[in-house]
C-alpha positions as CSV (number, residue, x, y, z in Angstrom):
1,X,35.8,-1.6,7.1
2,X,34.1,1.8,7.1
3,X,32.2,2.9,10.2
4,X,28.5,2.9,9.8
5,X,26.9,6.0,8.4
6,X,23.3,5.2,9.6
7,X,22.8,3.6,13.0
8,X,19.3,3.0,14.3
9,X,18.6,1.6,17.7
10,X,15.3,0.6,19.3
11,X,13.2,2.9,17.2
12,X,9.5,3.0,18.1
13,X,6.5,4.9,16.7
14,X,2.8,4.5,17.4
15,X,-0.2,6.0,15.8
16,X,-2.9,5.8,18.4
17,X,-3.3,2.1,19.3
18,X,-1.3,0.9,16.3
19,X,2.4,0.3,16.8
20,X,4.0,1.1,13.4
21,X,7.5,0.6,14.8
22,X,8.1,-1.6,17.7
23,X,11.9,-1.8,18.1
24,X,13.9,-1.3,14.9
25,X,17.7,-1.7,14.7
26,X,19.6,-1.0,11.5
27,X,23.2,-0.2,10.4
28,X,24.2,0.9,7.0
29,X,27.7,2.0,5.9
30,X,28.8,4.6,3.3
31,X,28.7,3.1,-0.2
32,X,26.1,0.5,0.9
33,X,22.9,-0.1,-1.0
34,X,21.0,-1.4,1.9
35,X,17.6,-3.1,1.3
36,X,14.8,-2.8,3.8
37,X,12.5,-5.7,3.5
38,X,9.1,-6.8,5.0
39,X,5.5,-7.5,4.2
40,X,3.0,-4.8,3.7
41,X,2.5,-3.1,7.1
42,X,5.8,-4.2,8.5
43,X,6.9,-0.6,9.2
44,X,9.2,0.1,6.3
45,X,7.6,3.3,5.1
46,X,7.2,4.6,8.7
47,X,10.9,4.0,9.4
48,X,12.0,5.9,6.2
49,X,9.7,8.8,7.1
50,X,11.3,8.9,10.6
51,X,14.7,9.2,8.9
52,X,13.5,11.9,6.6
53,X,11.9,14.0,9.3
54,X,8.3,13.4,8.2
55,X,7.4,11.7,11.5
56,X,9.0,11.9,14.9
57,X,9.8,8.6,16.6
58,X,8.4,8.1,20.1
59,X,11.6,6.3,21.4
60,X,14.9,5.0,20.2
61,X,17.9,6.8,18.6
62,X,19.1,7.6,15.1
63,X,22.7,8.6,14.3
64,X,24.2,9.6,11.0
65,X,28.0,9.8,10.7
66,X,28.2,9.4,14.5
67,X,26.0,12.3,15.4
68,X,22.4,12.3,16.7
69,X,19.9,12.7,13.9
70,X,16.6,14.4,14.7
71,X,15.7,16.6,11.8
72,X,13.0,19.3,12.5
73,X,11.3,18.3,9.2
74,X,12.0,17.2,5.6
75,X,13.6,20.5,4.7
76,X,16.1,20.2,7.5
77,X,16.9,16.6,6.5
78,X,17.4,17.6,2.9
79,X,19.7,20.5,4.0
80,X,21.8,18.0,5.9
81,X,22.3,15.6,3.0
82,X,19.3,13.2,3.2
83,X,16.9,13.0,0.3
84,X,13.9,10.7,0.0
85,X,11.8,9.5,-2.9
86,X,8.4,8.6,-1.4
87,X,6.3,5.6,-2.4
88,X,3.4,8.0,-3.2
89,X,4.5,10.6,-5.7
90,X,4.8,14.0,-4.2
91,X,4.9,16.1,-7.3
92,X,2.8,19.2,-8.3
93,X,1.2,18.0,-11.5
94,X,0.1,21.4,-12.7
95,X,3.7,22.7,-12.7
96,X,6.4,22.0,-15.2
97,X,9.3,19.6,-14.7
98,X,11.8,22.4,-13.9
99,X,9.5,23.9,-11.2
100,X,9.1,20.4,-9.6
101,X,12.8,19.6,-9.6
102,X,13.8,22.9,-8.1
103,X,10.8,23.4,-5.8
104,X,11.9,24.8,-2.5
105,X,15.6,24.8,-3.4
106,X,15.5,27.5,-6.1
107,X,18.8,29.4,-6.4
108,X,18.4,33.2,-6.0
109,X,20.5,36.3,-6.6
110,X,19.9,39.4,-4.5
111,X,16.5,37.9,-3.4
112,X,15.4,37.2,-7.0
113,X,15.2,33.8,-8.6
114,X,18.3,33.1,-10.6
115,X,16.8,31.6,-13.9
116,X,20.2,30.7,-15.3
117,X,21.3,28.8,-12.1
118,X,17.9,27.0,-12.0
119,X,18.3,25.8,-15.6
120,X,21.8,24.5,-14.7
121,X,20.6,22.8,-11.6
122,X,17.6,21.2,-13.3
123,X,19.5,20.2,-16.5
124,X,22.2,18.5,-14.5
125,X,19.8,16.5,-12.4
126,X,17.6,15.4,-15.3
127,X,20.7,14.5,-17.3
128,X,22.0,12.2,-14.5
129,X,18.6,10.4,-14.2
130,X,17.3,10.3,-17.8
131,X,20.5,10.5,-19.9
132,X,19.8,11.7,-23.4
133,X,16.0,11.0,-23.2
134,X,15.2,13.6,-20.5
135,X,11.8,15.4,-20.8
136,X,11.8,19.1,-21.6
137,X,12.1,21.1,-18.4
138,X,9.1,23.1,-19.7
139,X,6.8,20.0,-19.9
140,X,3.9,19.9,-17.6
141,X,4.3,17.0,-15.1
142,X,0.7,15.9,-15.5
143,X,1.4,15.2,-19.2
144,X,4.3,12.8,-18.5
145,X,4.0,9.0,-18.4
146,X,3.9,7.7,-14.8
147,X,7.4,6.1,-15.2
148,X,8.9,9.5,-16.1
149,X,7.1,11.2,-13.2
150,X,8.8,8.7,-10.8
151,X,12.2,9.5,-12.3
152,X,11.5,13.2,-11.9
153,X,11.2,12.5,-8.2
154,X,14.6,10.9,-8.3
155,X,16.0,13.9,-10.2
156,X,14.6,16.2,-7.5
157,X,16.3,14.2,-4.8
158,X,19.6,14.6,-6.6
159,X,19.1,18.3,-7.1
160,X,18.3,18.7,-3.4
161,X,21.6,17.1,-2.5
162,X,23.5,19.3,-4.9
163,X,22.0,22.4,-3.4
164,X,23.0,21.1,0.0
165,X,26.6,21.4,-1.0
166,X,26.8,18.4,-3.4
167,X,27.1,16.0,-0.5
168,X,24.4,13.4,-0.7
169,X,24.9,11.4,2.5
170,X,21.7,9.2,2.4
171,X,19.2,8.6,-0.3
172,X,16.0,6.8,0.7
173,X,14.1,5.1,-2.1
174,X,10.7,3.8,-1.1
175,X,9.3,1.3,-3.7
176,X,11.0,3.3,-6.5
177,X,10.3,0.9,-9.3
178,X,6.6,0.4,-8.7
179,X,5.7,2.4,-11.8
180,X,8.8,1.7,-14.0
181,X,9.3,-0.4,-17.0
182,X,12.4,-2.6,-17.5
183,X,14.4,0.1,-19.2
184,X,13.7,2.6,-16.5
185,X,14.5,0.1,-13.8
186,X,17.9,-0.5,-15.3
187,X,18.5,3.2,-15.5
188,X,17.6,3.6,-11.9
189,X,19.9,0.8,-10.9
190,X,22.8,2.5,-12.7
191,X,22.1,5.7,-10.8
192,X,21.9,3.9,-7.5
193,X,25.2,2.1,-8.1
194,X,26.9,5.3,-9.2
195,X,25.8,7.1,-6.0
196,X,27.0,4.2,-3.9
197,X,30.4,4.3,-5.6
198,X,30.6,8.0,-4.7
199,X,30.1,7.1,-1.1
200,X,26.4,7.7,-0.6
201,X,24.3,5.3,1.5
202,X,21.2,4.2,-0.3
203,X,18.3,2.7,1.7
204,X,16.3,0.8,-0.8
205,X,12.7,-0.3,0.1
206,X,11.2,-2.9,-2.2
207,X,9.0,-6.0,-2.2
208,X,10.7,-7.3,-5.4
209,X,13.4,-9.6,-4.2
210,X,14.8,-10.0,-7.7
211,X,15.7,-6.3,-7.5
212,X,17.3,-6.7,-4.1
213,X,19.6,-9.5,-5.4
214,X,20.5,-7.3,-8.3
215,X,21.3,-4.0,-6.6
216,X,21.7,-4.3,-2.8
217,X,24.7,-5.4,-0.8
218,X,23.1,-5.8,2.6
219,X,19.6,-6.1,3.9
220,X,17.4,-5.7,7.1
221,X,14.1,-7.4,7.5
222,X,11.2,-5.9,9.5
223,X,8.2,-7.8,10.7
224,X,5.4,-6.3,12.8
225,X,7.4,-3.1,13.2
226,X,10.6,-4.8,14.6
227,X,13.9,-6.0,13.1
228,X,13.9,-9.8,12.7
229,X,16.9,-10.4,10.5
230,X,19.8,-8.8,8.7
231,X,22.8,-9.9,6.6
232,X,24.7,-9.9,3.3
233,X,22.6,-10.3,0.2
234,X,25.3,-12.4,-1.5
235,X,25.4,-15.0,1.3
236,X,21.6,-15.2,1.9
237,X,19.2,-17.1,-0.3
238,X,16.0,-15.5,-1.5
239,X,14.0,-18.3,0.2
240,X,15.7,-17.4,3.5
241,X,14.7,-13.8,3.1
242,X,11.1,-14.8,2.3
243,X,11.0,-16.9,5.5
244,X,12.2,-14.0,7.6
245,X,9.6,-11.7,6.0
246,X,6.7,-14.2,6.5
247,X,7.9,-15.9,9.6
248,X,4.5,-16.6,11.1
249,X,2.1,-19.6,11.3
250,X,-1.6,-19.2,10.6
251,X,-3.3,-17.7,13.6
252,X,-5.4,-20.2,15.4
253,X,-8.0,-17.6,16.2
254,X,-9.5,-17.5,12.8
255,X,-12.9,-19.3,12.9
256,X,-13.7,-21.8,10.2
257,X,-17.3,-23.2,10.2
258,X,-18.7,-25.8,7.8
259,X,-18.7,-24.1,4.4
260,X,-20.3,-25.7,1.3
261,X,-19.3,-23.8,-1.9
262,X,-22.1,-23.8,-4.5
263,X,-22.6,-22.3,-7.9
264,X,-20.4,-19.6,-9.5
265,X,-21.9,-16.2,-8.7
266,X,-19.2,-13.9,-10.0
267,X,-16.5,-14.5,-12.5
268,X,-14.0,-12.5,-14.6
269,X,-12.2,-13.4,-17.8
270,X,-9.0,-11.7,-18.9
271,X,-10.1,-8.5,-17.0
272,X,-7.9,-5.5,-17.7
273,X,-8.3,-2.0,-16.4
274,X,-7.0,1.4,-17.6
275,X,-3.6,0.6,-16.0
276,X,-4.3,-2.3,-13.6
277,X,-5.2,-5.1,-13.5
278,X,-3.4,-6.4,-16.6
279,X,-5.0,-9.8,-16.8
280,X,-7.3,-11.3,-14.1
281,X,-9.4,-14.4,-14.5
282,X,-11.3,-15.8,-11.5
283,X,-14.4,-17.7,-10.4
284,X,-16.1,-17.0,-7.0
285,X,-18.6,-19.5,-5.7
286,X,-21.5,-19.0,-3.4
287,X,-20.6,-20.0,0.2
288,X,-16.8,-19.5,-0.2
289,X,-14.1,-16.9,0.7
290,X,-11.7,-16.4,-2.2
291,X,-8.5,-14.6,-1.0
292,X,-6.4,-12.4,-3.2
293,X,-2.8,-12.1,-2.0
294,X,-0.1,-9.8,-3.5
295,X,2.1,-6.8,-2.8
296,X,1.2,-3.2,-2.6
297,X,0.7,-1.9,-6.1
298,X,0.2,-5.3,-7.6
299,X,-3.4,-4.4,-8.7
300,X,-5.5,-6.1,-6.1
301,X,-7.5,-2.9,-5.2
302,X,-7.9,-2.0,-8.9
303,X,-9.3,-5.5,-9.6
304,X,-12.1,-5.1,-7.0
305,X,-12.8,-1.5,-8.2
306,X,-13.0,-2.7,-11.8
307,X,-15.4,-5.5,-10.9
308,X,-17.6,-3.1,-8.9
309,X,-17.7,-0.5,-11.7
310,X,-15.7,2.2,-10.0
311,X,-12.8,2.0,-12.4
312,X,-13.0,1.5,-16.2
313,X,-12.6,-1.9,-17.9
314,X,-10.3,-1.8,-20.9
315,X,-10.8,-5.4,-22.0
316,X,-12.1,-8.8,-20.7
317,X,-15.4,-9.2,-19.0
318,X,-17.2,-9.5,-15.6
319,X,-20.1,-11.9,-15.2
320,X,-22.5,-11.6,-12.3
321,X,-24.9,-14.6,-12.3
322,X,-26.0,-14.8,-15.9
323,X,-25.3,-11.1,-16.7
324,X,-22.1,-10.3,-18.6
325,X,-20.6,-6.8,-19.1
326,X,-19.4,-3.7,-17.4
327,X,-21.7,-1.8,-15.0
328,X,-21.9,1.1,-12.7
329,X,-21.7,0.8,-8.9
330,X,-25.5,1.4,-8.8
331,X,-26.1,-1.5,-11.2
332,X,-23.7,-3.8,-9.3
333,X,-25.6,-3.1,-6.0
334,X,-28.8,-3.9,-7.8
335,X,-27.2,-7.2,-8.9
336,X,-26.3,-8.0,-5.3
337,X,-22.7,-7.0,-5.3
338,X,-21.3,-4.8,-2.5
339,X,-17.9,-3.2,-2.1
340,X,-16.1,-2.2,1.1
341,X,-13.2,0.1,0.3
342,X,-9.8,-0.1,1.9
343,X,-10.0,3.7,2.3
344,X,-13.0,3.6,4.6
345,X,-12.6,7.2,5.8
346,X,-12.0,8.6,2.3
347,X,-14.6,6.8,0.3
348,X,-16.1,3.9,2.3
349,X,-18.0,6.0,4.8
350,X,-19.6,9.4,5.2
351,X,-17.8,10.0,8.5
352,X,-19.6,13.2,9.4
353,X,-22.9,11.5,9.2
354,X,-24.5,9.2,11.8
355,X,-24.3,5.4,11.9
356,X,-27.9,5.2,10.9
357,X,-27.3,7.4,7.8
358,X,-24.3,5.3,6.8
359,X,-26.0,2.0,7.2
360,X,-29.1,2.9,5.2
361,X,-27.7,5.4,2.7
362,X,-27.2,3.0,-0.2
363,X,-30.7,1.4,0.2
364,X,-33.1,4.2,-0.4
365,X,-36.9,3.8,-0.8
366,X,-38.7,4.7,-4.0
367,X,-39.6,8.1,-2.6
368,X,-36.2,8.9,-1.2
369,X,-34.4,8.2,2.1
370,X,-36.1,6.2,4.7
371,X,-37.8,8.0,7.6
372,X,-35.4,8.8,10.4
373,X,-37.1,6.5,12.8
374,X,-36.9,3.5,10.4
375,X,-33.2,4.3,9.7
376,X,-32.4,4.3,13.4
377,X,-34.3,1.1,14.0
378,X,-32.5,-0.7,11.1
379,X,-29.1,0.6,12.3
380,X,-29.9,-0.5,15.9
381,X,-30.4,-4.1,14.7
382,X,-27.0,-4.1,13.0
383,X,-25.3,-2.4,15.9
384,X,-26.5,-5.2,18.1
385,X,-25.8,-8.0,15.7
386,X,-22.2,-6.8,14.8
387,X,-21.4,-5.6,18.3
388,X,-20.6,-2.0,17.2
389,X,-19.5,-0.1,20.3
390,X,-21.3,3.2,20.2
391,X,-23.7,5.4,22.0
392,X,-26.5,4.6,19.5
393,X,-27.6,5.0,15.9
394,X,-27.3,8.8,16.1
395,X,-23.6,8.8,16.9
396,X,-21.4,10.2,14.1
397,X,-19.1,7.7,12.5
398,X,-16.1,10.0,12.9
399,X,-16.3,9.5,16.7
400,X,-16.0,5.6,16.4
401,X,-12.8,3.6,16.6
402,X,-11.3,2.2,13.4
403,X,-12.7,-1.3,14.1
404,X,-16.2,0.0,14.7
405,X,-16.1,2.2,11.6
406,X,-15.2,-0.9,9.6
407,X,-18.2,-2.8,11.1
408,X,-20.4,0.1,10.0
409,X,-19.1,-0.2,6.4
410,X,-19.9,-3.9,6.4
411,X,-23.2,-3.3,8.1
412,X,-24.2,-1.2,5.1
413,X,-23.5,-4.1,2.7
414,X,-25.5,-6.5,4.9
415,X,-28.4,-4.0,5.2
416,X,-28.4,-3.9,1.4
417,X,-28.5,-7.7,1.5
418,X,-25.8,-8.3,-1.1
419,X,-24.9,-11.8,-2.1
420,X,-21.3,-11.0,-3.1
421,X,-19.0,-9.0,-0.8
422,X,-15.9,-7.4,-2.3
423,X,-13.8,-6.7,0.9
424,X,-10.6,-4.7,0.4
425,X,-8.3,-4.9,3.4
426,X,-11.2,-5.2,5.8
427,X,-9.0,-5.4,9.0
428,X,-6.4,-2.8,8.1
429,X,-5.6,-0.4,10.9
430,X,-7.8,-2.0,13.5
431,X,-7.1,-3.8,16.8
432,X,-6.6,-7.5,17.1
433,X,-10.0,-8.1,18.9
434,X,-11.8,-6.3,16.0
435,X,-9.9,-8.3,13.5
436,X,-11.1,-11.5,15.0
437,X,-14.7,-10.2,15.2
438,X,-14.6,-9.3,11.5
439,X,-13.1,-12.7,10.6
440,X,-15.9,-14.4,12.6
441,X,-18.4,-12.3,10.7
442,X,-16.9,-13.3,7.3
443,X,-17.0,-16.9,8.3
444,X,-20.7,-16.6,9.3
445,X,-21.5,-14.9,6.0
446,X,-19.8,-17.7,4.0
447,X,-21.7,-20.4,5.9
448,X,-25.0,-18.6,5.1
449,X,-24.2,-18.8,1.4
450,X,-22.7,-15.4,0.8
451,X,-19.7,-15.1,-1.6
452,X,-16.7,-13.1,-0.4
453,X,-13.8,-11.9,-2.5
454,X,-11.2,-10.9,0.1
455,X,-8.1,-8.7,-0.5
456,X,-5.6,-8.7,2.4
457,X,-2.0,-7.9,2.9
458,X,-1.8,-9.9,6.1
459,X,-1.0,-13.5,5.0
460,X,-2.2,-15.2,8.2
461,X,-5.5,-13.6,7.7
462,X,-5.8,-14.9,4.1
463,X,-4.6,-18.4,5.2
464,X,-7.0,-18.4,8.1
465,X,-10.1,-17.1,6.4
466,X,-10.0,-18.1,2.7
467,X,-11.0,-21.4,1.2
468,X,-8.9,-20.7,-1.9
469,X,-6.1,-18.1,-2.5
470,X,-4.9,-16.5,-5.8
471,X,-1.8,-14.3,-6.0
472,X,-1.6,-11.1,-8.0
473,X,1.8,-10.0,-9.2
474,X,2.3,-6.9,-11.3
475,X,-1.3,-6.8,-12.4
476,X,-1.6,-10.5,-13.4
477,X,-3.7,-12.8,-11.3
478,X,-2.5,-16.4,-10.9
479,X,-4.6,-19.5,-10.5
480,X,-6.5,-20.0,-7.2
481,X,-5.5,-23.0,-5.2
482,X,-6.9,-24.4,-1.9
483,X,-5.7,-22.4,1.2
484,X,-4.8,-25.7,2.8
485,X,-2.1,-26.2,0.2
486,X,-0.6,-22.7,0.8
487,X,1.7,-21.2,3.4
488,X,3.1,-17.8,4.0
489,X,6.5,-18.2,2.4
490,X,5.1,-19.8,-0.7
491,X,2.5,-17.0,-1.2
492,X,5.1,-14.3,-0.5
493,X,7.5,-16.0,-2.9
494,X,4.9,-16.1,-5.6
495,X,4.1,-12.5,-5.0
496,X,7.7,-11.4,-5.4
497,X,8.4,-13.7,-8.3
498,X,10.8,-16.3,-6.8
């Protein structure tokens, strides 16, 4: 048996108060396709970034081929034989394919770019990935289909290894098939299997367990930033992997008051967006919390954005009360529908403005913004009601903790007095106490007759807060069923297609 190529022991990494890695152990041998599994937020991407030199761990050790591994950055990792294809594409869309594949590794001669060598490097990498259907090296990346862009990333990883002396020791693939069709997936599998035969170690991160059983030989499961299981894929059932990934009971701290669902206030029928969702039909009742489960990239965020009018609707319809049809966010707000984005800093809040500005900004008077005194008075009421820890309404949102920022975003919807709340990952990146406070607030809103459509990657949260849960998989929303009839393994199994 070959000695392990990658050995990770007790790896830890925190971002502020959030522990992304809390003790990861992993071993992978040369020629292994080693799957790294776990729910959203389990620490998979952070672990891969630590390997690739993107982030520096706080504690623990990494060894590759028996030597300590602490790359000074991604370029250093690439030069030493480790290439990574990130979950989020890292291409330059305004450049052509050749420039993207060779970016940062361009062959030179006497200090001048060697055009002939670049063509050879790029042509070889594209041929290995695409076969006889490779795009033109002169094609602009922005004009390629999304699936081809993902494969260009793989080609760049192979070219990087070739420039490092042809020795690809470790290839990290983080959700590599999220944008690929069936034909491209099979092509990727063939590439991965070929690299493994040549002695490379492939660390394969994916939510789709049908892919893992097809391409991987071993696996490691992460949960809450720590290793909770490992083994041979061939001798482990998919159900057992799902149990390791879910592995938690519903938290008892989620409050559940007496809710009485009423009439339907929001519904969609066959809703499809420009890319996602593909097909989503749902009914949301007054006084209930409808949870949407699913994996990263399944289309949950796009569903909420399409309902709110932020993303275009390709087909199907949205009904709010008796009104059917697409609408702008301004129109949705007027209809009593509010949206809290998962990206609270990027689009959910104006972080350089004050709490008062953020709370009142979407509800302007006929003559413009409310007077400063009235804005501060309104914000003060919500600060007290939601327990926002701050110095007062004039404090800038950027100075608040993540949990308090999230409360400000929800306060804005409540100040607008919306009847339907679209909440996308409302507790992501906040501490446990704030999670429970927001859960209590959602429960209170449902008891008051508000309707909540809740997207969350944390299954205990969905199971503890929702009345009904529907699972979205690859853009298609399944039927909702009572949360009391669901559990973590079954939801996760449905999300991965078991």
